[in-house]
C-alpha distance (Angstrom), angle and dihedral (degrees) to the residues before:
residue distance angle dihedral
M1 . . .
V2 3.82 . .
V3 3.79 121.6 .
L4 3.81 122.6 -166.2
I5 3.78 121.1 -155.0
A6 3.81 118.2 177.5
L7 3.83 119.0 -164.9
T8 3.78 111.1 -169.6
S9 3.80 128.7 -165.4
V10 3.80 134.1 156.1
S11 3.81 93.6 -94.3
E12 3.79 104.5 35.7
R13 3.75 148.3 4.5
V14 3.80 120.9 -140.3
V15 3.78 123.3 -158.3
L16 3.80 119.2 -162.6
L17 3.78 114.8 -162.3
S18 3.77 112.9 -168.4
N19 3.81 106.3 -163.4
I20 3.81 118.9 177.6
G21 3.76 96.8 -36.9
R22 3.81 98.5 -35.6
T23 3.78 127.3 97.4
I24 3.79 123.7 -145.8
V25 3.79 117.3 -163.7
I26 3.78 117.4 -156.3
A27 3.81 119.8 -175.8
L28 3.78 112.9 -152.3
K29 3.78 109.8 -168.7
K30 3.77 109.9 -154.9
R31 3.82 91.4 -27.0
P32 3.82 123.5 149.1
V33 3.78 116.5 -97.6
F34 3.84 91.1 -120.6
L35 3.82 89.0 70.9
A36 3.81 89.4 61.0
L37 3.80 89.2 49.8
F38 3.82 91.2 50.5
L39 3.80 91.2 51.3
F40 3.78 90.8 48.3
L41 3.80 93.4 51.6
S42 3.81 92.1 46.6
F43 3.79 92.8 51.8
A44 3.82 91.8 43.7
V45 3.81 93.8 53.9
Q46 3.80 92.4 45.9
A47 3.81 93.3 48.2
N48 3.78 92.9 48.7
T49 3.80 99.9 47.6
Q50 3.79 106.3 33.0
C51 3.78 120.2 72.9
E52 3.78 113.6 -153.6
A53 3.79 117.6 -154.0
T54 3.79 120.3 -105.7
G55 3.80 125.1 -169.8
E56 3.79 130.6 16.6
L57 3.79 120.6 -14.5
E58 3.79 134.9 -168.4
K59 3.78 125.2 -150.7
A60 3.81 117.3 -125.1
T61 3.79 141.3 159.1
I62 3.79 126.5 -130.1
K63 3.81 113.5 -126.2
R64 3.81 100.3 178.0
V65 3.78 136.8 8.6
V66 3.80 112.4 -143.7
D67 3.82 95.1 -178.4
G68 3.77 140.0 -41.9
D69 3.82 95.7 -57.1
T70 3.82 104.6 25.5
V71 3.82 128.8 69.5
H72 3.79 139.2 164.9
L73 3.80 118.4 -133.3
T74 3.81 123.7 -141.1
D75 3.81 90.1 -109.5
G76 3.83 90.7 60.5
R77 3.79 100.0 -101.2
K78 3.81 115.1 140.3
V79 3.80 108.6 -143.6
R80 3.80 132.7 -161.3
L81 3.81 114.4 -163.2
V82 3.80 113.5 -122.5
G83 3.79 123.9 -127.6
I84 3.79 99.6 23.2
D85 3.79 143.0 74.5
T86 3.79 116.8 -160.3
P87 3.82 127.3 -165.0
E88 3.81 115.6 -80.0
L89 3.79 125.5 -104.4
D90 3.80 115.2 -140.0
H91 3.82 100.6 -137.9
K92 3.83 92.7 -179.6
K93 3.80 106.2 45.7
G94 3.79 102.3 12.7
Q95 3.80 93.0 -123.6
H96 3.79 94.0 138.8
E97 3.78 124.7 -175.5
A98 3.79 116.4 -111.1
Y99 3.83 112.7 -73.6
A100 3.81 93.2 5.4
V101 3.81 91.0 117.6
E102 3.82 92.5 47.3
A103 3.82 92.2 50.7
T104 3.80 90.7 49.0
R105 3.81 92.0 48.6
F106 3.77 89.7 51.6
L107 3.80 92.1 58.8
R108 3.81 92.1 41.3
S109 3.78 88.2 60.3
R110 3.83 85.0 69.2
L111 3.82 94.8 56.2
D112 3.80 96.3 99.3
R113 3.80 94.1 47.0
F114 3.77 135.3 65.0
V115 3.79 121.0 -108.9
Y116 3.77 133.1 -157.1
I117 3.79 117.9 -122.7
Q118 3.78 131.3 -161.5
K119 3.79 126.3 -170.0
A120 3.78 120.5 -120.8
K121 3.81 119.7 -132.6
N122 3.79 89.9 -104.0
D123 3.80 99.1 37.0
R124 3.83 102.9 -176.9
D125 3.79 131.8 59.9
R126 3.80 127.7 -152.9
Y127 3.81 90.1 -90.3
G128 3.80 92.4 56.9
R129 3.80 94.3 -108.4
Y130 3.80 119.5 142.8
L131 3.79 114.0 -110.8
Y132 3.79 107.1 -139.4
Y133 3.77 140.9 158.4
L134 3.81 109.3 -127.8
F135 3.81 125.6 -151.5
D136 3.80 133.8 -174.9
K137 3.82 125.8 -123.3
D138 3.81 89.2 -80.0
R139 3.81 90.1 53.9
I140 3.83 92.6 -111.3
S141 3.81 115.2 144.4
L142 3.80 115.9 -104.6
T143 3.80 88.1 -152.6
S144 3.80 90.8 58.4
Q145 3.80 90.6 47.9
L146 3.81 92.0 52.3
L147 3.81 90.6 47.2
S148 3.81 93.6 48.8
E149 3.82 89.5 53.9
G150 3.80 92.2 50.9
L151 3.81 91.9 -114.8
G152 3.79 97.5 128.3
Y153 3.80 145.6 9.0
R154 3.80 124.9 -105.4
I155 3.79 115.5 -118.7
A156 3.83 132.0 -173.1
F157 3.79 115.0 -145.5
P158 3.84 114.2 171.7
P159 2.95 132.7 -100.7
N160 3.83 89.0 20.7
L161 3.78 97.1 73.8
A162 3.81 103.2 130.9
Y163 3.82 115.3 133.0
Q164 3.83 91.9 11.9
A165 3.81 94.6 135.0
C166 3.78 91.0 50.1
F167 3.81 92.5 45.9
E168 3.82 88.7 52.2
A169 3.81 90.3 53.1
A170 3.82 92.0 48.2
E171 3.79 91.8 50.5
S172 3.80 91.9 45.9
S173 3.80 91.4 54.8
A174 3.82 90.6 55.6
R175 3.79 92.2 43.1
N176 3.80 93.7 51.5
A177 3.81 89.6 49.5
H178 3.84 92.4 46.4
K179 3.78 90.6 -125.6
G180 3.79 125.1 167.4
L181 3.79 113.4 -36.8
W182 3.80 91.3 13.0
Q183 3.79 90.5 74.2
Q184 3.81 87.6 72.8
T185 3.81 128.2 84.1
L186 3.80 122.0 -110.4
Q187 3.78 96.9 -131.3
W188 3.80 113.0 148.8
Q189 3.81 115.2 -106.5
P190 3.84 128.7 -168.0
K191 3.79 99.6 -123.6
A192 3.79 136.4 117.0
G193 3.78 122.8 -106.7
F194 3.77 135.1 41.1
A195 3.81 113.4 -8.1
L196 3.78 136.8 -178.1
S197 3.81 114.5 -169.9
R198 3.77 146.2 153.4
V199 3.80 114.8 -123.6
T200 3.81 139.6 152.7
I201 3.82 122.1 -114.9
T202 3.81 109.5 -127.3
S203 3.83 103.2 174.7
I204 3.82 140.3 -3.4
T205 3.82 132.5 -147.0
Q206 3.79 136.5 167.5
N207 3.82 132.9 -149.0
R208 3.81 139.4 143.6
G209 3.80 88.8 -60.3
G210 3.80 91.8 61.2
W211 3.79 128.9 -113.2
W212 3.80 120.0 -15.2
L213 3.80 117.8 -158.9
E214 3.80 113.0 -167.5
T215 3.81 115.4 -151.7
N216 3.80 139.3 -161.4
Q217 3.82 88.1 -102.9
D218 3.82 130.5 64.2
L219 3.80 86.0 -84.6
V220 3.78 138.7 101.8
I221 3.81 122.0 -164.6
N222 3.80 116.4 -139.4
L223 3.81 124.0 -155.7
P224 3.85 100.0 -165.2
P225 3.82 121.2 -133.6
N226 3.81 93.3 -118.2
V227 3.83 89.8 67.0
I228 3.79 96.9 37.1
D229 3.83 92.0 119.3
Y230 3.80 88.5 73.1
W231 3.79 91.5 57.8
P232 3.84 117.2 61.6
A233 3.82 111.2 -168.1
Q234 3.80 93.3 -116.0
K235 3.81 90.6 54.1
V236 3.81 92.5 49.1
F237 3.82 97.3 46.1
Y238 3.79 89.5 48.4
L239 3.83 87.7 68.2
E240 3.81 94.4 64.8
G241 3.78 109.6 116.0
K242 3.79 92.1 10.2
E243 3.79 127.1 123.4
I244 3.78 108.4 -125.5
E245 3.77 141.2 -178.4
V246 3.78 111.5 -131.6
R247 3.78 134.1 -177.8
G248 3.79 134.2 -175.3
W249 3.79 143.0 92.7
Q250 3.78 116.3 -43.4
H251 3.81 128.0 -157.3
Q252 3.80 137.1 174.4
R253 3.80 118.9 -111.5
K254 3.80 116.6 -109.6
N255 3.79 89.6 -148.9
R256 3.82 104.8 70.7
N257 3.81 94.9 -165.3
S258 3.79 104.4 158.2
A259 3.79 90.2 -137.5
F260 3.81 90.6 69.5
K261 3.76 133.0 63.1
S262 3.81 113.1 -99.7
W263 3.81 97.1 -132.4
V264 3.81 132.0 53.7
L265 3.80 126.1 -163.5
S266 3.81 118.0 -168.6
V267 3.80 120.6 -147.3
R268 3.78 121.8 -170.1
H269 3.80 105.0 178.7
P270 3.84 135.7 36.9
N271 3.83 90.5 -123.4
D272 3.80 86.7 72.2
L273 3.80 98.0 52.8
L274 3.79 114.4 53.9
E275 3.77 134.2 167.1
I276 3.80 114.3 -117.9
E277 3.76 107.0 -129.4
A278 3.78 116.8 -138.0
P279 3.82 113.5 -119.5
T280 3.78 114.4 -101.7
N281 3.78 120.2 -125.7
H282 3.77 116.4 -135.4
């Protein structure tokens, strides 16, 4: 959060910028007030979209970039960036998803420099890749930089929730500017992989498999039992009839029983399932 305090006298103007616990004092002798406003806006944008590392870091060097969210380090570790999903490269046929090449190029620009890495709480995925947060030489998150350019979507995957607030701010800056992926519509599509869509919840049930949120598309949203603590019943039932924006990994059911929706999308954290608020008329 950035706070601006302007103290004005005949001889000088003083601007105090309080930025994440530190205060910067700038004396502006006989300067126009618009300069203070410019400084405030610059600091506000930087604070909101750049995630500075906290905690212990390890130095490493990238050997190979697989795509926008996966790299190989020179010591042989295969790393998946935490908190983001970038568009997929098609290594076989070259039919890449939109902005997949741009996201990959962004990480490749780091090849000749060292990076800082930080382990996530759960530091391995089901493919054996290391789950790390990566930072540049200035200790700024590479995930936040990709998000602020519109080259990927933020994702919350417990327990790896560090920097989530900052990642949300970085993504929002790109979204508000209609950068990269945010030039596309959010219409639901029946395809496997990461998906971000707008749908309406039509009915809600619960069983041993968790919560099941039926939608107005050929899609059901699953809130798995291992993350059920994030989803109090009152909060879940409130979503019935609501239009929501949902993101997560989508797969097609193996059982093609016509009574069930064909596609399932799993959501693990409330950050990834949000009600779309209707615009207010003034």
